[in-house]
Steps between C-alpha positions, in 0.01 A plus 500: 500500500145448617333266252720416203317444173649303213825669402525607143735794445498824306285563195548813288195698384654579163494843341353523151786622282384679190628712212266691273199291599662158463673269748873564524599137446871552559435676830245238608753222440760694699252537785441124520874434487550746784227333707657158458842632596364689802335193650134566429294183487227631274361781287155646558408615150222755437444640846474857628873563453445386141244779445252231393173689565606741222548223243246399239397135476737441207788679675440298816514176302817601316667595828418160650616314188839669479581532871395145576734367230792713625438390861493134402828544312652590839314219685302746710160401638227699325220676686269661244258781580174443314260740672282700259191718537264209430484142625473374141820676389682386814405137431606532136831653606549221752440226242732678257775511765450132587539407132829691493626307802450741791589338832252703707230757434458815708165678520468849643187587693222689319575870480334838451154382615469421870449132582403346834639170626203299374557635149875443530439138598264448208745661256793276591282189534384546140855548369652216700236260373576589136882497506697175505812648658656603827371847583609779733290794615654846463381746764611863458226719651699824458458470122178298459287661771398150615642282775445127524501408867698213649184314597381505137838379376498214753150396399592499131812294573295240687252475214740505203803272479651704216522819708866484595573834661480876511715802426409751769604856422339648806642696794236354734708263713197390699363354178837354405515318835151363439607371158784316669281353774175430314651306208683169488880525520524356145321813371744746340494849649715766332567853619474757222664795675880502503530690828274246676684189380703432816212536751285287270761224500499521878127434500547197272467629143605276210703777338445825317390644169694825513543765231859594578612153387472636144832677552663378823550167679477641854160341567630160387802539728274591790282191444805271480663658805179460699486130419861466614407680824750779433286750684755781531549489124123489453456826690766669287339376178156598626619857555652512152185360339271735694715799406484410132124451514439833673732689263293378204158523668429867415552443128254380240428127522586279318698731270774551759570125509529491121741791516719339764519172306618675186741725685650250747476162325497586129720805557315669218604846397240763583428562133435129444251449781144389411180699503319364809655734753190706559580830666846399622755731344845402378645717775300310766604164354865600521453634854326183621754261351784692666312508832435126487857413401617542860237248615542231234 
């Protein structure tokens, strides 16, 4: 461990569970119950795994309202994704989430249009000044087309006391190291890729925000084993987690995570599964669940 940041634990980027255009409340409650039982410390509501960029403003608000309530019922910390296309809508979504009792807000970087670091700094400075809450940056350049550099994150953290951390879903380990070294050790740094969780903990990460935690507790077990210095067990769990991640990687995201939750946790019959599975066929869902069963 090179430079340990404040330990936090595992946070689940929750799938958005839907039937016929509406939130599947029963499934959402089951998800939160599973997270509590598995050892997750928090739920990241309305992130990429939640298919949030595809939601309308009203759908986004309803998702936050219901999921936040279900998470609180299970005493999970709530991280709420509020990023929208405009600064005004993002601020409104943030204030709405604060009123509902969100513990922390998460703001994805601007997407679609290319932004330089000066623009990125200005964007977050404006939002941080308008939101009376603890905030985390969400960096996922593979989906947004924009990358906020470690130097910019460190500068923002120095200037804004309410910037508490970052979720870094980025395979660039040079940048991840810089995040660790350029920010204060009280700054939360989460790894977003399941298969990079163990090496990130070795560098000093606070924990992970990993998609597979929607249907398996392997990432939580890895985090706990690492803290107990059970390194042989960590390697075994790391291999399991990496295998699961790479088995799912070729399939449509985030639909494959929805499918695995319903199949593995809800044990829903194929005919009863919801309508957000994209191009994943029933045959593929059955194949994947059987393939994963030997690893779970």
